[in-house]
N, C-alpha and C positions, 0 to 999 in steps of 0.2 A: 556429488555426495549430498544426501538428505540430512538436514540438521533439525532436531527438535527445538522449537523456539518458544513453546508455551502452549496454553490452551485457548480455546475459543473464548472462554469467560475472562481471560486476561485482557481482552480488548472490549471496550464498551461498544454497545450497539451504535452504529453510525459514527464510530470513532476509529482511531488508528493507534498502532504501537510502532515504535521505531527500533530496528535492530541494525547493528553495524556489521559491515562485511569488509573484506579487503578491497572490494570494488566500490565502496560507498554506502551511505545509509540506505536502508530499505524500509519502506512504509508498508505495514500489514494492516489492511482495512477489513472491517466487519460491517456488513450491510444490515438493514432492518430485518432481513430474512435469514440472518446468521451465516451468510456466505462469506468466505474469506478470500481476499485477493492481495497480491503483493506487487508493488512497483518501486523502482528506485525513487527515492524521496526528493525528486527534483523536477520541477515543471520545465518543459522544453522551451518555454517562452523567456522567462527571466530567472529561472533557477529557484523559484519559490518552494518552500517545504510543503509538499503535498499532504504530509501527515497533519498539518495544521489546517487543512481545508475542510469543507463541509461535504460529507458523504450524502448522496441522494440517489436512490435507485442503485444502479451499478456504475456510478460515476462519482468523481470527487471534483469539487470546485477549488482551483488554486486560490490561496488566500491573498495573493498579490493583485491579480488582475481578473479573477473570476473565470479563467479558462476552465472548461469542463473536460476532464480526462476520463475516458472509458476505462473502468477497472479491469475489464476482460481483456482488451486488446492493447491498452496503453495509448491508443490514438486520441488526439484532441478532437472533440466534436466541433463541427463547423459553426461559424464560418472560419474559424482559425485553423491553422495547420501545424502539425508537429506530432511527436510521439515520445512517451515515456517508456523506458524499458521495463517489461514485465518480468516477474520472477516466478518460476513454477512453485505451486503450493499443493501440499497434500494434507487432507484432514482425515484422521482416523479416530473415530469416536469423537473426542473433543481435543485431541492432540494435533497441533499444527506443526508441520515440517516444511522447510524451504529447501529447494535444491540450489544451495549456495555454499561455497567454501568459507570458512573463517567467520561464522556468524555469532554475535554476542548480543544479548538483550540489553537495552539501555533505559527503557522507561515506557510509560503509557501516556498518551495524549487523548483527550476526549472532547 
C-alpha cells in the first residue's frame, strides 16, 4: 500500500525526515538535486540513526562511525560491508509516497 507522507519541501536539501512504521523508523532523504530516497533508519554496523547523518551525492554517512550507505541500493560503500533496507518511494509533483503499511510522520531533521 502506498502512503502519502508529505512533500519534497518538507525535507531540507541534504537532510532527512523520519516516519514511523510498524516495521521500524524510516528515514526519507533529499539530495542536493531534489531526489528522494528512503531507508530504514538504522546503520547495519552499530544501528546508528542514518537520518542524523550527512547526505552527500546519493549517499549518507552514518553519524556514529562514518560508514557510507548508498541511498539507491542501501549497500554500504567499501571497504566496509553491510546493507540497510530500502523502501520504495514515489514522487508525483512534489507529493512523496512510501510503499509501507502503517506510516506516520514524526518530524524533520536537517
